[in-house]
N, C-alpha and C positions, 0 to 999 in steps of 0.2 A: 794225355787224354786217352791212351790206349789201355787204361786200367780195366781189369776184369769186372770191377764193380759197375763201371759205366755200361759195359756190355750186359751185365745182369739187369741193370735198370732198363735197358732197351728191351729185353725179353719181357719184363713185367709190363712195360708200356705197350708192347705189341698185343699182349693178352688183353689189356684194358681197352685198347682201340677196337679189337675184334669183338669183345663183348658189347661195347657201345653200339657198333654198327649192327650187331646181331639184334639188339633190342629195337633199333630203328626199323630193321627189316621185318621183324615179327609184328610190330605194331602196324606197319604198312600192309603186310599180307593180310592181317585181320581186317583192315579197312577195305582192301580190294575184294575180299570174300564176303563182306557184309556181316561180319560177326563182331564188330566193334573196331577198336584200334584207332589210329590217327596217323596223319602224315606229319612227321616232326623232324627236328634236327638233334644233334648231340645234346644240346642244353635241355631240349624237351624230353629226351630220354632220361636224363638225370632227374628232371621234375617228376616223371612217372615213377621212378624208383623211390622218390621221397614220399610218395603218397601211402606207401605200405610200411608197416613196422619192420619186418625182417629184412626187407630189401634195402633199408638204410645201411645195413652192414655192408651190402654189396656196393652201395654208394660211397662209403668210406674207402673201400678197397679200390674202386675206380678212381677216386680222387687221388690216392697215392700213386696209382698206375699212370694217370695222366701226367702227374708231376715227373715221374720217371721217364715217360716218353718225351716230354718237353726237354728235359736235361740231356737225354741221349741224342735227340735230333740237333740240339744246339751245339753239342760237342762235335757232331759230325760236320755241321755247317761251318763252325768257327775254327775248329782245329783239324779238320779233314780226317776225322777218325776213320771214315770209310775209305780212305785212300782214293778219293775221286780225282785229285790233282787240281792244277790251276789253269788248265786249258779251257776253252769255251764250254765244252760239254761238261767238264768237271765242275766248273763254277755254276753252270745252270742247275745241275743236280744239287749242289750245295745250297743254292738259293731256294730251291724247293724245300730242302730240309730245314732251312732257316724259317721259312713261312710255317712249316709244320710245327716247329718248336715253339714259335710265338703263339700260334693258334691254340696249341694244347696248354700253353701257359695260361691263356685267358680262360680256357675250359676248366682248368684246375681251379682258377679263381672263382668261377661260377659255381663249381661243385662245393667249394668251401663256404660260399655265401648261403647255399641251400642248407648245408649241414648246420650252419650257425643260426638258421632260422630267418635270415634276411629275405629269403625268397628270390626266385628268378623265374623267367618265363622263356619258353621256347620261342623260336623265331628271332633270336638275337641278331642273326645276319641281316634280316629285313630291317630291323630298327637301326642297326649300324649304318646300312646303306642309305636309309632315309636321312640320317643325320649328316652323312658325308656329302650328300647332294646339296645341302645347304651351305657348304663351305665355299670359299673362293676357289675356283677351278675344281669344284667338287665333281662336276659331271665328267671332266677329263680324268680325274682320279678313279672314279667308279668304272669308267670305260677301260682304263688301264688294267684294273683288277679283273674285269671281264676278259680282257685279252689274255692275261696270265692264266686264267682258268681254262680258256679255250685251248691254249698251248698245253697246259697240264693234262687236259682230257686227251689230246692227241698223243702225248707222251705215254699215258697209261695204256692207250690202245696199242701203241708201238711195243711197249714192254710185254703186253699180253700176247701179241701176234708173233713177236720174235723170241719169246720165252726168256728175255733178258733177265727177268726177275730171278731166274734160277741161279744166276751168278752170285747172288747174295746168300744162297742157301748151301748148306753142307750136304749136297746130294750124294756124296760118296758114303755118307753114313746111313742112307736110306736103302731100304729094299726096293725091288722093282715095283711092287704094288704101291708102296708108300709114295714113290716118286711119281707114279702115274696119277694118283689121287691129288698130290700136291700140285702137279702141273695143271690138271683140269681145274682145281679150285682157284689157282692163281689166275688162269686165263679168264674164267667166268667172273670171278670177283673183281678183277681189275677193269674189265669191260663194263660191268655194272656201275662201278665207281666213276668211270669215264662218262657214262651216259648221264649220271646225276650231275657231275661237274659241268658238262656241256650245257645242260638245261639251266643250271644256276647261272652260268656265264651269259647265256642268251637273254635271260630276264634282267640281269644286271646291265647288259648293254642296252637293252630296250628301255630300262629305267633312265639310263644316262642320256640317251637320244631324245626321249620324250619328256625328260625331267619329271618322271612319274614316281613320287615318293611312296606310292601305295603298291608298286609292282611286287609280285610274289617272288622274292629271291630267297636264297638259302636252301638247304637240303629239304626242309619241310615244305617250302613253297614249291620246289621242283616236283616232289612226290605228289603234292596236292594237285598240281597242274596236270600231271599224268592221269590222275583219277578222272578229271573232267574232259580229257581228250577223247577223240574217237578211239574205240576199243580200249578206253582208259582203264577199266578194271583188269583186263588181261595184261596191258602194258605195265600198269603199276605193280601187279602181282609178280610179273616176270622180273622187273627191276628190283623189287623188294627181295625176291628169292635170291637174286644175284648178290645183294648186300649180305644176306645170311651166309651165302657161300664164301663171301669175302671174310666174314667172321671166322669161318672154318679155316681159311687160308692163314689168317693172322694167328690162330691158335696153333697151327702147324709150325709157323715161323718161330713161335716161342721156343720150340725144341730145336729147330734146325737153322735158324738165322745166324749168319756170321756176325753177330753183334759185337 
């Protein structure tokens, strides 16, 4: 599973992930500044692309990119392509990669449904959480997912603060200015992603404790909640801008990631 083709798929997938988060960020910035836009999730971003003719071409490319990302992350998780090892830390990082692979597999499926005309709606995480709450031990499962997201948010902050993300990049191939921009984009982008993950986790946990199937969960719900908070427009705009920076970071990774 150390095939160069898997690495190539990973680079394509990183580009698709970056563009998707860039769309979410742009829509949220527009909402924060009062010029339109919406608070949405990756599925909602795909829906937005499906509304225009030319952007369906981008939707097709994103669909292929998500499939590549899913295959790459699953290869990392199941076959340790990233050489994480089998100790506690390595298994934890591989578990995150497994969740990423599965998540992007579902996202690929959603994109295919949109392209096939079956339709899909943003807010998929909220509907899924509402359904899980109705399962036996559903509240405990949603609470466990919230805990994982809290831990993930903490890990993202740690990676940002420690610059550990640079270990996955071929920094020796960068010039000094490129490395500076990459480091800044990685720090800002990962922290923005951590903020969104923590907010999603909080509302999932709240939904589990209160058995509230209408709680605003998912990326779209998190951004919408920021909009209605004190200093909401400023906070939403800042977080959304951070997601756009994360898009830039992902696009840089397309070139320099040790995929």
